[in-house]
N, C-alpha and C positions, 0 to 999 in steps of 0.2 A: 365490267364486261357482262356479268350476269347479275340481275337484280330480282329478288323476290320481294314483292310488296303484299304483305298480309295474306300469304297464299295458304289456302286450305283445300284439301281434296277429300271427297267422299265418293266411294264407288256405289253403284246401284245395289240396293239391298243391304248395304253395310249399316250396322247400328251406330257407328261413330266415324269420325274423320280418320283417315290414314295419316294425313298431315294437318296440323292446326297452326294457323297464324305464323307461318314462316316469313320472317322479315330480315333480309340479309342482302348485302352487296359484296360481290366478289370482284376485286379490281383486276385489270388486265395483267397477264403474266404471272398469275398466282397458281400454285399447285395446292389445291384444297382436297383433303382426304375426308370422306364421309364415313363415319363409323356408327355402330349401333347394334343392338341385339337382332337376331333373326326375326323378321316380320315387323321391324320398327318403322318401315316406310322409306328405306334408303332407295330402293328401285323406283318408287313413286316420285321421290324428289328429283332423281336424275331424269326420269321421264318427263317431268314438268319442264326441265331445262332444255330438253330437245324438242318439245312440242308433241311427243307421243302421248303424253297425258294432257288433255283428254281426247285428242283427235283419234287415236287408235284404241285406247283402253276404255273409252267411255267414262262415265262418272261425272261429277260436278266439280269444277275448279273455280274457287272463289279467290278474288285478288288478282294479281297480275305478275307475269314473269317476262322480263325483258332480256333478250340475248343480243348483244351488239346493237342495242337500240330497237330491236324488233319485238313486238308483242306476240308471244306464242299463241295467244287466243285467236288472233287474226291471221297468223302466218303458220300454216301447217308445216310438218317436217320437210316436205319437198321444197318449200320456199326458204328454208333455213340451211339447206345443204352446203351452201358456200360459206356459211358462218360457223356452223357447229357440226362436228363429226361425232357419231355415236357408236359405241360397241357394247352389245348386250351380253347377258350371261350365257346365252346359247347361240354361238356363232352360226351354226347351220340354219337356224331359223331366219337369219338375216341375209343369207347368200342368195344372189339372184342369177349367178352364172354357174358354169360347171368346172372351170379351171382356175388355178391360182392367178395367172397373169390377167385373165379376163375379169376376175373379181376385183383385182387391184385397179383396173382401168375403168370400171363401170361408172363410179361417181364422176370421174373426170369427163367421161363421154356425156353424161347427163348435163354437165356444166359447159359442154361444147368447147373444151380446151383443144389446142392444136395437137396434132399427132406427135410432133417432136417433143413437146412439153410432156405429154403423157408418157412417152417412152422413157424419157430421162427420169421422171419421178418414180415410175415403176422400178427401174433399176436401182435407184437410190434407196427405195423402201425395202426391196428384196435384200439388199446388203445390210441395211440397218437392223433388220429383224432376223437375219440368218435364214432366209427362205430361198436363196438362189438355187439350191440343189433340188427343190421341189416345184420350181416355177411352172413346169409344164404338166404337172400331175393334176388328176381330177381331185376336186375338193373332197369327194367321198372316200378317196384312198388315204387321206391324211389322218394322223392321230388327232385326238381332240385338242391337244396342245398346239399342234401345227395349225389346226383350223382357227384357234383363237388368235394366233399371230397373224394369220391372213386377214382376219376381221379387223384387227388393229391397223394393219397395213393399208387396207382398203379405205379406212377412215383418214389415215394420214396423207394419202396421195392427193387429196383435195386441198391440202394446206389450209385447214380451217383455222379460225381465230380461237375457237373453243373446242376442246375434246372432252367428251363425257363418256366415262368408261365404268361399266358395272362388273366388278370382280374380274379384271382383265388378266390376272395371273393365276386364277383358280385352277386351271388345267395345265399350267406350265411347270416344268421341273425347275429347281432352284436356280440353275445357271441361266436358263432361258428367261425366267422371271427377272433376274438381275439385268439382263441385256435390255428387255423391254422397258423396265423402269428407268434405267440409265438413259435410254433413248428419249423417254418422256421428259426426263430431267433436263436434257439438252434442249429439247423444244421449248421448254419454259424459259430457260436461262438465255438461250441464244436467239430465239425467235419471238419471245414474248407471248407464246401460246398460253391460254388459260386452260388448266386441267382441273376437272371435277371428277373425282375418282372414288368409287366405293369398293371396299375390300374387307374381307374378314381376316385374312392373314396379315395382320398389321405389322408383324415383325419384318416383313419384306419391304413395306412401303413407307413407314412413318418417317424414316430418316430423310426421305426426299421431300416431305410435305412442308409447305410454308405455313399452313394452317390446318386445323382439324375442326370439322363440323360434326358434333355428336348428337345423335337422336336417341331418345330413350324409348318409351312406349308411345303408341299412337295417342295424340292429344296432349302429350307432355311437352314442356318447353325444351328447346334445343340449346346447346352450348357451342360457341364459336370463338376461336382464338388460337394462340400459339400451341403447338402440339403437346409440349410437356404440361402446360397448365390445364388443358382440356382433358387429356388422358388421365391425369392424376385424379380427376373427379368422375371419369366416365365409367359406365357399367361394363364396358369392354376395353381391354388394354393389353398390349403385347407383354411377353415375359420380362423384358427389360424394365418396364414400368412397374410390374408386379414385384420384381426383385428390389427395385428402388424404394417402393413403399414399405416393403418388409424391412429393409435395412435403414430406413429413415433418411435417405439421401435427399438433399434439397440444394438447388432445383432438381426436379425429376429429369433424368436423362432419357432420351428417346433413341439413342444409337448405342451400339456395342462399344464403339470407341470412347464415347463420353463415360459410359458406365465403367469401363475398365480403369479409367483414371480414378474413380471413386472406390474401387473394389479392394485395394490392398488390406484395409482394416478388416473387411468382411472375410477375406481369405485367411487372415491371421486368426480371427475368431473361430472359424471352422476348423483350422489346424489340420491335423492328419486324419481327421475323421473320414472314414470311407462312406460314400453315399449308400443309402439303403436301396439295393437293387432288388426289385420284385422277383422272387423265385418263380420260374415257369412251372406250369402244371398245378396240381392240387396240393396246396401247402408246400412242403419241402421236397416232395417227390418229383423226380424228373418227368418230362413229357412221356406219354405212353406211346403205343405203337402208331405207325403211320396210318392215317385214315385215307388220304389221297396220296398216290405215288405216280410220278411221271418218270418214264425211263426212255432216254434217247429220242425225245420228242422234237420233230422237225415240222415246221409249218411255213408255207408261203401262200400268197394270194395271187391268183391268176398265174402269170409268168414272171412276176417280180422276184426280187431277191428274197432269200429266206428271212422270215420274221423271227422264228425260233430255230436254234441250231443245236440239236442234240442235248436238250435240257434234261437233266436228272434232278428231281426234287421230291422231297417228302414233306407233306403237311401233317403234323402230328396232333393227336388228341391232346388237349390240355395246354396248348401254347398258342400265342398270337404271333403269326409270321407276317412281316411286312416286306413287300416287293417294291423296290425303288429302282430308279434309273431315268435316263433322259427320255423326253418325248419320243415315241417311235421305237423304243428299245424292245418292245414286245410284251409289256406287262398285261395289257388287256387281253391279248391273244392267249397268253399263258393261263389267265383265269378262266377264259372261255373253254380252253382245252381241259382244265381240271374239272370244270363243271360238267363236261360231257356234251355241251352244245356244239362244240367244234371238233370234227374228226381230224386228228393229226395226219399229216402227209406220211410221216414215218414215226415209229415209236408207239408206246402204249401209255395209257392212263388208267389206273385201277382205283377202285373204291373198296376198301376193306379186302383187298386181294383179288377182287373180281373186276373184269373190264367195266369201266364206268358206263360205257355206252350200251352194255348188255342189259342194263336196267330199263324198264319202261320210263317214258317221259314223266309220268306221274310219280313213280317211285323215286326217280332221280331228283325231282323237285323237292320231295320230302326229305331226301337224304343230304342233298347238297344245294343250298340256297345261294343264289348269286344276285347281288344288288348292283345293277349296271350304272354307268356314268350318267345316263339319262333316265332317272328313276320314274319320271312321269310316263314313260312308255308302258309301265305296268299298271297304271291306274285307269279305270274305265267306268266306275260308278259315280253317283251324283253327290254323295256326301262322305265325309271322313268316317262317320259311324258305319255306313254301309260297307265301305272298304274293309274296315276292321272286323265287322261281323262275318263278311265273306271269307276273310283270311282265317278266322277262328274255325269256320266250318271246313275249309279246304285242308287245313293243316291238322285237323283233329284235336285242336287245343280247346281248353275250357272256354266258355263264353266270357268275353271281357279281357282275355289275356292280351290280345293285340292292342286294344285301347289302353291297357295299363302300361304296356311297354312304351307306347307313344307318349303317354303322360309323363313318363320318366325323362324322355328326350325333350319334350316341349310342354312344360306344365301350363295348364289353362287354355289349351287350344280348343276352340269351339268345334265339337264333333259334328255339328250340322253344316259346317262349311263345305262348299264344293271344292274338291281337290285342285281344280283348275284355278281357283282363286287364292291358293296358298303361294307363299314365296318359294323360291327354289329350295332353300334350306328346309322349310316345313314339309315340302313334298318329299324330299330325301328322307326325313325322319319318319314319315308315314310309311314309305316303302321299306325302310330298315325294320320297323316294327312288324310289318306284314311278313317279311322274309324270315324273321327270327322267331315268330310266334310258335312255330311247331317244333322248336328245339332240334333242328336238323343235326346230323352227324358232323357236317362241315358248313361253315358260313364263309362265303367269299364276297368281298366288297371292293368295288372298283372306284377309287377316289371318293371315299365315303364322307369326307369333311367339306366338300364343296358347298358353300352357302351356309355353313354352320358357324355360329359365334363361339367364343371360347368356353362359355358355360355349357353350351350344347355338346361341344367336343369333350369336355370333362365328363359329362353324363354318358356319352357314347363310350368313352374309355372304360368307365365303370361297368357298363353292360357287357362289353366284349371281354373284359377280364373275368367277370362272373361266368360268362359262357365257357371260357377256357377252364376255369376251376371246376365247372360241372362236367368237363370231359369233352367239350366240343372242340373241333379243330377250326381255327380262325385264320384266314389268310386275307390280306388286304393289299391293294396297290395304292401308293400314295406319294405325292410330292410334298406333303405337309410334314416337315422334319420335326416340328414341335409335337405333333400328334404321335408320330412314330416313336419318339423318345419316351413319351409318357405311357404308351400302350403296348408296344411290341416287345416280345421276349427275344426275337431273332429277326435279323434283317438279311434279305437276299438282294443283291444288286445285279441288275441285268444291263448288258451293253451289247447292242447289235445282236440281240437274240441269244446271248450266251451269259451264263452265270459267272460273274467275276469275283463275287464275294458272297459268303454264306457263313455267318457267325453271330454270336450274341449281340444284341443291340448296342451296348456300350462300346464293344470292340470295333464295330463298323462306323458308328457316327462320330466317335471321339477322334478317330484317325482321319477324318475327312473334313476340310473346311467347307465343303459344299453341303454336307448332311449334318453338320454339328448344330445343335440348337443354341439359342442365344445364351442361356445360362452357362453352357459349356465354354462358349467363347469368352464370356466375361470372367469366369472363375478359373480358366486354364492357368496352369497345367493340371489342376485338380479335376477329378472325373465326375463333376456334378452335371446332371442332365436337366433337371426341372426345378422350378421354384418350390414345389412341394417337398422335394428332397432337402433343400436348404432349410425350409421352414421347420421340418421335423428335426433336423440336426440341431438347429438353434434352440428349439424347445427342449430337446433332451439335455442341452448344456445349461439350462436354467437361465434366470435373469442376468442382465449385465451387472457387473460390479460398478460401483459408483464412479470409478476412474476410467471406465471403458466407454467407447462410443463406436458406432459403426459408420460414422461419417466424419 
């Protein structure tokens, strides 16, 4: 269904190819997962399959891509709309109407389908993706996760033979992501749709995949084959694979169910050892006083229902707080209120005991940094170096501090690159570095792991923990349960604008099948959260005896 024949892509001004000699055939009805480090060319490969590369992106494409027998060099995306549906990383960039129902119907109108067919397909897709309750809403009113589901639905209504999706679950809560992936799985198995999907949160997706296509660095050869075989050799892999490699399991499992069947011996080896839970704050001291405090905060938009309902919350110095909850639960609104950019309808938000909005905008930016879901909105200079130098000056940091932080997140990034030419994950890392350079009293991050591979997330975890140890208050909203388990001291769960849980991370995530990380599910009922905890415990127990085995 999709054929790559010696495909190479080089963008204008780039010193090397982003893709090199991709030679691959994806058969009809296959679910192929594309994996690779941030900036390895995943989005470019997907764009070549939809015709967006090079028709919209520019650059030079050598070789040939065939989709349903059509050559993308001679068929621009509009001539492929009945064959291939595409969903990008930023849904709002692809919307062409104002409302949910209109967006769902747009592609079908372009294909001149009958009104009755359009109506039926819209209804089916709304139910499939859980969007019936927002069908008449403006797209601008939706949460980012809801927007992402609308974008997927708009691609599905055309009933394409191929679906190409670039991180389709990155803004979705775990439950919504499961629903979307299950829907894609049904399309593959029941209707024979070919799915080509890129994702960084592999723990969500890999169990659905028939094959994995692994990219390394630009210009390096790719790997393609069964998920377990490829991920065992890949630079990026989900926790279940990392745990399997640590334990020496073979063949390597890619699902929690398969891993649990192999886990009894590992659980026995770990015994009653308690996982090493990182103490919050500086060393063994408890978190210090609240830096940000919300009291009785209510918020609504226009005349709609309340988004926040009487929220009381403290963000303390020396701890990392994670805010979790379904899409539309109020997480982004809460962070905006804490930062002072949003005035609550009722209630108060204070910074070190004083109203946060009493500070000037400049002082507030230096005291409370917010990294938004769309970090590119904060970038406006022509090079990475210029953005970093500007951040050093504005934050009062020593020259080179921002670039040093960026290098920790993404080693080897060319500082002469235009930020608009960076991948989504690279742009996010640049904004993270800019916002953290001045060591503000509080750092707020809204979905900070979108577009980041596992290595980048590990580096971000280290940076945030270092900030907390230095006394900074860190609060982040996230649907990434693996990142929260590794990073947060405390978790708050929002539901319909109300806090329904506020407790240490293990207490919240271990009690919930929705928020539990893979290691917790595999090694239950023991309270292990991460592969690093297991590795440290095994190292402390010393080498295996001659009659012991972990498999």
